[in-house]
C-alpha positions as CSV (number, residue, x, y, z in Angstrom):
1,X,-112.8,27.7,-13.8
2,X,-114.5,25.3,-16.2
3,X,-114.3,27.7,-19.1
4,X,-110.6,27.9,-18.3
5,X,-110.0,24.1,-18.3
6,X,-112.0,23.6,-21.4
7,X,-109.5,26.3,-23.3
8,X,-106.5,24.1,-21.8
9,X,-107.8,20.9,-23.1
10,X,-108.6,22.5,-26.5
11,X,-105.2,24.0,-26.7
12,X,-103.3,20.9,-25.9
13,X,-105.7,19.2,-28.4
14,X,-104.4,21.6,-31.2
15,X,-100.9,21.3,-30.2
16,X,-101.1,17.4,-30.6
17,X,-102.8,17.8,-34.0
18,X,-100.3,20.1,-35.2
19,X,-97.2,18.0,-33.9
20,X,-98.9,14.9,-35.6
21,X,-99.5,16.7,-39.0
22,X,-95.8,18.0,-38.7
23,X,-94.7,14.5,-38.1
24,X,-96.5,12.9,-40.9
25,X,-95.4,15.5,-43.3
26,X,-91.7,14.9,-42.0
27,X,-92.0,11.3,-42.7
28,X,-93.5,11.6,-46.1
29,X,-90.9,14.0,-47.2
30,X,-88.3,11.5,-46.0
31,X,-90.0,8.8,-48.1
32,X,-90.1,10.8,-51.2
33,X,-86.5,11.7,-50.3
34,X,-85.6,8.0,-50.0
35,X,-87.3,7.0,-53.2
36,X,-85.5,9.7,-55.2
37,X,-82.2,8.6,-53.9
38,X,-83.2,4.9,-54.8
39,X,-84.1,6.2,-58.5
40,X,-80.9,8.0,-58.7
41,X,-78.7,5.1,-57.7
42,X,-80.5,2.8,-60.1
43,X,-80.4,5.5,-62.9
44,X,-76.6,6.0,-62.3
45,X,-75.9,2.4,-62.6
46,X,-74.9,0.6,-66.2
47,X,-75.9,-2.7,-64.9
48,X,-79.0,-4.2,-66.9
49,X,-81.7,-7.0,-66.5
50,X,-80.5,-9.5,-67.1
51,X,-77.0,-8.4,-67.3
52,X,-74.9,-6.2,-69.7
53,X,-73.1,-9.0,-71.2
54,X,-72.5,-12.8,-70.5
55,X,-70.2,-15.6,-72.4
56,X,-69.9,-19.4,-71.6
57,X,-66.4,-21.1,-72.5
58,X,-65.5,-24.9,-72.5
59,X,-62.1,-24.4,-70.4
60,X,-61.0,-27.7,-72.0
61,X,-60.3,-26.3,-75.4
62,X,-61.6,-22.3,-75.3
63,X,-64.4,-23.0,-77.5
64,X,-67.1,-20.3,-76.8
65,X,-70.5,-22.3,-76.3
66,X,-72.7,-19.3,-75.7
67,X,-72.4,-15.4,-76.2
68,X,-74.8,-12.7,-75.3
69,X,-73.4,-9.2,-75.7
70,X,-70.0,-10.5,-74.7
71,X,-68.1,-7.6,-76.0
72,X,-70.3,-5.1,-74.0
73,X,-68.0,-3.0,-71.8
74,X,-69.1,-3.0,-67.9
75,X,-67.3,-2.2,-64.7
76,X,-65.7,-5.7,-63.3
77,X,-65.6,-4.5,-59.7
78,X,-63.9,-7.1,-57.4
79,X,-63.6,-9.5,-60.6
80,X,-60.5,-7.5,-60.8
81,X,-59.1,-9.2,-57.9
82,X,-58.6,-12.1,-60.3
83,X,-55.8,-10.4,-62.2
84,X,-54.1,-9.6,-58.8
85,X,-54.3,-13.3,-57.7
86,X,-52.9,-14.3,-61.4
87,X,-49.9,-12.0,-61.3
88,X,-48.8,-13.2,-57.8
89,X,-49.4,-17.0,-58.6
90,X,-47.0,-16.1,-61.8
91,X,-44.4,-14.8,-59.7
92,X,-44.6,-17.4,-56.9
93,X,-44.2,-20.2,-59.9
94,X,-41.0,-18.1,-61.2
95,X,-39.5,-18.2,-57.8
96,X,-39.6,-14.4,-57.3
97,X,-42.2,-14.7,-54.5
98,X,-43.1,-17.3,-52.0
99,X,-46.4,-18.1,-50.4
100,X,-44.5,-18.0,-46.9
101,X,-43.3,-14.6,-47.7
102,X,-44.3,-12.0,-44.9
103,X,-46.2,-9.1,-45.9
104,X,-46.2,-5.7,-43.7
105,X,-49.0,-3.6,-43.8
106,X,-48.4,0.0,-45.0
107,X,-50.5,3.0,-43.9
108,X,-51.9,3.2,-47.5
109,X,-53.6,-0.3,-47.2
110,X,-55.3,0.8,-43.9
111,X,-57.1,3.9,-45.7
112,X,-59.2,1.5,-48.1
113,X,-62.9,1.4,-47.6
114,X,-65.4,-1.2,-48.8
115,X,-65.1,-4.9,-48.1
116,X,-62.1,-5.2,-45.8
117,X,-59.9,-7.5,-43.5
118,X,-59.4,-4.7,-41.2
119,X,-55.7,-4.9,-41.5
120,X,-53.8,-2.4,-39.2
121,X,-50.6,-0.6,-40.2
122,X,-47.1,-2.7,-39.3
123,X,-49.2,-5.9,-39.1
124,X,-47.5,-9.0,-40.8
125,X,-49.3,-11.8,-42.5
126,X,-47.9,-14.5,-44.7
127,X,-48.5,-14.0,-48.5
128,X,-50.9,-17.3,-48.3
129,X,-53.0,-15.9,-45.7
130,X,-53.5,-12.5,-47.5
131,X,-54.3,-14.4,-50.4
132,X,-57.2,-16.1,-48.7
133,X,-58.4,-12.8,-47.5
134,X,-58.1,-11.6,-51.0
135,X,-60.4,-14.2,-52.5
136,X,-62.6,-15.4,-49.9
137,X,-63.4,-11.8,-48.1
138,X,-62.8,-9.8,-51.2
139,X,-60.5,-7.5,-48.9
140,X,-59.9,-4.0,-50.4
141,X,-57.0,-3.2,-48.1
142,X,-55.5,-6.5,-48.7
143,X,-55.3,-6.1,-52.5
144,X,-53.6,-2.7,-51.7
145,X,-51.1,-4.4,-49.1
146,X,-50.2,-7.2,-51.7
147,X,-49.8,-4.3,-54.3
148,X,-47.2,-2.7,-52.5
149,X,-45.4,-5.6,-51.4
150,X,-45.1,-6.9,-54.7
151,X,-44.8,-3.7,-56.7
152,X,-43.9,-1.0,-54.4
153,X,-47.1,1.0,-55.0
154,X,-50.5,0.4,-55.9
155,X,-49.9,2.3,-59.3
156,X,-46.9,0.2,-60.1
157,X,-49.3,-2.9,-59.7
158,X,-51.8,-1.4,-62.1
159,X,-49.3,-1.3,-64.7
160,X,-48.5,-4.7,-64.3
161,X,-52.2,-5.5,-64.6
162,X,-52.6,-3.7,-67.7
163,X,-49.2,-5.2,-69.4
164,X,-50.9,-8.8,-68.4
165,X,-54.1,-7.8,-69.9
166,X,-52.3,-7.0,-73.1
167,X,-50.5,-10.4,-72.9
168,X,-53.8,-12.2,-72.4
169,X,-55.6,-10.3,-75.4
170,X,-57.9,-8.7,-73.4
171,X,-58.3,-5.8,-75.8
172,X,-61.2,-4.0,-74.1
173,X,-59.8,-4.0,-70.6
174,X,-58.3,-1.1,-68.8
175,X,-57.5,-1.3,-65.3
176,X,-57.0,1.9,-62.7
177,X,-57.2,-0.1,-59.5
178,X,-56.0,-3.0,-57.8
179,X,-59.2,-3.7,-56.2
180,X,-62.1,-2.8,-58.3
181,X,-63.5,-0.2,-56.2
182,X,-65.6,2.6,-57.3
183,X,-63.3,5.6,-57.5
184,X,-65.7,8.6,-57.0
185,X,-67.2,10.9,-59.3
186,X,-65.2,12.1,-62.4
187,X,-62.5,9.5,-62.0
188,X,-61.9,6.7,-64.4
189,X,-63.4,3.1,-63.5
190,X,-61.8,-0.1,-64.4
191,X,-63.5,-1.6,-67.6
192,X,-63.7,-4.8,-69.0
193,X,-66.3,-7.2,-71.0
194,X,-67.3,-10.5,-70.3
195,X,-65.2,-11.9,-73.1
196,X,-62.1,-10.5,-71.6
197,X,-63.1,-11.5,-68.2
198,X,-63.1,-15.1,-69.5
199,X,-59.9,-15.1,-70.9
200,X,-58.4,-13.9,-67.2
201,X,-60.4,-16.8,-65.8
202,X,-58.9,-19.3,-68.3
203,X,-55.3,-17.9,-67.3
204,X,-56.2,-18.2,-63.7
205,X,-57.3,-21.8,-64.4
206,X,-53.7,-22.7,-65.3
207,X,-52.5,-22.4,-61.8
208,X,-54.2,-25.2,-59.9
209,X,-53.6,-23.7,-56.8
210,X,-56.1,-20.8,-57.3
211,X,-58.7,-23.0,-56.9
212,X,-57.7,-23.6,-53.3
213,X,-58.3,-20.0,-52.5
214,X,-61.6,-19.3,-54.8
215,X,-63.2,-22.8,-53.7
216,X,-63.1,-21.8,-50.0
217,X,-66.5,-21.1,-48.4
218,X,-65.3,-19.9,-45.0
219,X,-61.4,-19.1,-43.7
220,X,-60.3,-18.4,-40.2
221,X,-58.1,-15.2,-40.2
222,X,-56.3,-13.6,-37.4
223,X,-55.3,-16.9,-35.9
224,X,-58.8,-18.1,-36.0
225,X,-60.4,-15.2,-34.3
226,X,-62.3,-14.1,-37.5
227,X,-64.2,-16.0,-39.8
228,X,-64.6,-14.9,-43.4
229,X,-66.9,-16.0,-45.8
230,X,-67.0,-16.3,-49.2
231,X,-69.3,-13.9,-51.6
232,X,-69.8,-16.4,-54.0
233,X,-73.3,-18.2,-53.3
234,X,-72.8,-20.9,-55.7
235,X,-69.9,-22.7,-53.8
236,X,-71.4,-25.9,-52.3
237,X,-74.8,-25.2,-54.4
238,X,-73.7,-25.9,-57.9
239,X,-72.3,-29.0,-58.7
240,X,-68.6,-29.0,-59.2
241,X,-68.4,-25.0,-58.8
242,X,-65.1,-24.2,-57.2
243,X,-64.6,-20.2,-58.0
244,X,-63.8,-17.9,-59.1
245,X,-64.8,-14.2,-58.1
246,X,-68.0,-12.2,-57.5
247,X,-67.6,-8.3,-57.9
248,X,-70.3,-5.4,-56.9
249,X,-70.6,-1.6,-56.7
250,X,-74.1,0.4,-57.2
251,X,-72.8,1.9,-60.1
252,X,-71.5,-1.5,-61.7
253,X,-74.2,-3.7,-60.7
254,X,-73.6,-7.4,-59.9
255,X,-70.7,-9.6,-61.8
256,X,-69.2,-12.9,-61.4
257,X,-66.7,-15.1,-63.2
258,X,-67.5,-18.6,-62.2
259,X,-66.4,-22.0,-62.9
260,X,-67.3,-25.7,-62.4
261,X,-65.9,-29.0,-63.2
262,X,-67.8,-32.2,-63.8
263,X,-65.6,-35.4,-64.6
264,X,-63.3,-34.1,-67.4
265,X,-65.0,-31.2,-68.5
266,X,-64.8,-27.6,-67.0
267,X,-66.9,-24.8,-68.0
268,X,-66.2,-21.0,-67.3
269,X,-69.2,-18.4,-67.2
270,X,-68.8,-15.0,-67.0
271,X,-71.9,-12.7,-66.1
272,X,-71.2,-8.9,-66.4
273,X,-73.5,-6.1,-64.7
274,X,-76.5,-7.7,-63.5
275,X,-79.1,-5.5,-61.8
276,X,-79.6,-7.9,-59.0
277,X,-77.6,-10.3,-57.3
278,X,-80.6,-12.8,-57.6
279,X,-80.7,-12.6,-61.3
280,X,-76.7,-12.8,-61.5
281,X,-76.7,-16.2,-59.6
282,X,-79.8,-17.3,-61.6
283,X,-78.3,-16.7,-64.8
284,X,-74.8,-18.1,-63.7
285,X,-76.6,-21.4,-62.8
286,X,-78.5,-21.5,-66.0
287,X,-75.3,-20.9,-68.2
288,X,-73.1,-23.2,-66.4
289,X,-76.0,-25.9,-66.8
290,X,-75.9,-25.0,-70.6
291,X,-72.2,-25.0,-71.0
292,X,-72.2,-28.6,-69.6
293,X,-75.1,-29.7,-72.0
294,X,-73.3,-28.1,-75.1
295,X,-69.9,-29.4,-74.2
296,X,-71.2,-33.3,-73.9
297,X,-72.7,-32.6,-77.6
298,X,-69.4,-31.9,-79.3
299,X,-67.7,-34.7,-80.8
300,X,-64.3,-35.6,-79.8
301,X,-61.9,-35.9,-82.7
302,X,-59.2,-38.3,-82.3
303,X,-55.9,-37.6,-83.7
304,X,-52.8,-39.5,-84.8
305,X,-49.2,-38.9,-84.2
306,X,-47.7,-36.7,-86.9
307,X,-50.7,-34.5,-87.4
308,X,-49.3,-30.9,-87.8
309,X,-50.6,-28.2,-85.6
310,X,-54.1,-26.7,-86.1
311,X,-55.8,-23.2,-86.0
312,X,-59.3,-23.1,-84.6
313,X,-61.0,-19.9,-84.9
314,X,-63.3,-19.5,-81.9
315,X,-65.6,-16.4,-82.2
316,X,-63.1,-13.6,-82.3
317,X,-60.0,-15.6,-81.2
318,X,-57.7,-18.0,-82.8
319,X,-56.7,-21.0,-80.6
320,X,-53.4,-23.0,-81.6
321,X,-52.4,-26.2,-80.5
322,X,-52.1,-29.9,-81.4
323,X,-55.0,-32.0,-82.7
324,X,-55.0,-34.1,-79.7
325,X,-58.3,-35.1,-78.4
326,X,-59.9,-31.8,-79.4
327,X,-63.7,-31.3,-78.8
328,X,-65.7,-29.5,-81.4
329,X,-65.4,-29.0,-85.1
330,X,-63.2,-26.4,-86.7
331,X,-65.2,-23.6,-88.3
């Protein structure tokens, strides 16, 4: 009897050891698989440390204050939505759209993934309410709903986006989507550069109402039942920061088109394709500070009436206009 009991105990011990060994191997394999997946994710990303490219621009006069690989191409991700905002605000100013217009959600918008407002088919919202959701929540379904409302389809709206990019001189930019999401393997991504995105940011800033949306940290949606929070972590942290738009997906890395105003000076910073969120925000803060320092150092040139227009060569761009209170020297 004792021998039989000893054999049973020994068998149970062996089973326990075998199960434990199998569990350890399974966890070890899962850990290795997870590490390999993480490595594949990093290796497939075009992001860099500290970034693919960056630029600092004086928004008052267009002068480039800092440029580090500003013409290197990357994927703007949700920074793309600044073009959505620009086109819509232009149409509002023209009178072909109004912020009180009602937008009906289509089935096409409901199918979009990523960051969402979780729109439902046949729901209606005011144009203004959706602009808040577009800029604060960075809602991809909202981008599609607005595109369909304005142009009839996302594809038609993308044509408007590329036409406007050409008009702004964004020569290295081509849009394929209205929201900046990764389209999947083998399909073309939205492509831009830090320099091109600074041109887009400057164009958006010509519409003061834009800052109403981009500076909002929290917004109550669906009659206050949902609180949307802005992805721009510099709002309320960096002095004068009131926009503009962040962007991210794994392959693209972290990007931002940021702006801040202090007294009469406004600075634009674009950081494209940073490897980490923390690095992107650190560099953006550093570059905003650098921009204000550099802008203060530029002498102010006072003009007299009757002086003809000037042409100022700024990096690869030529800015023309009257020589009135312009900061910086002609070079």
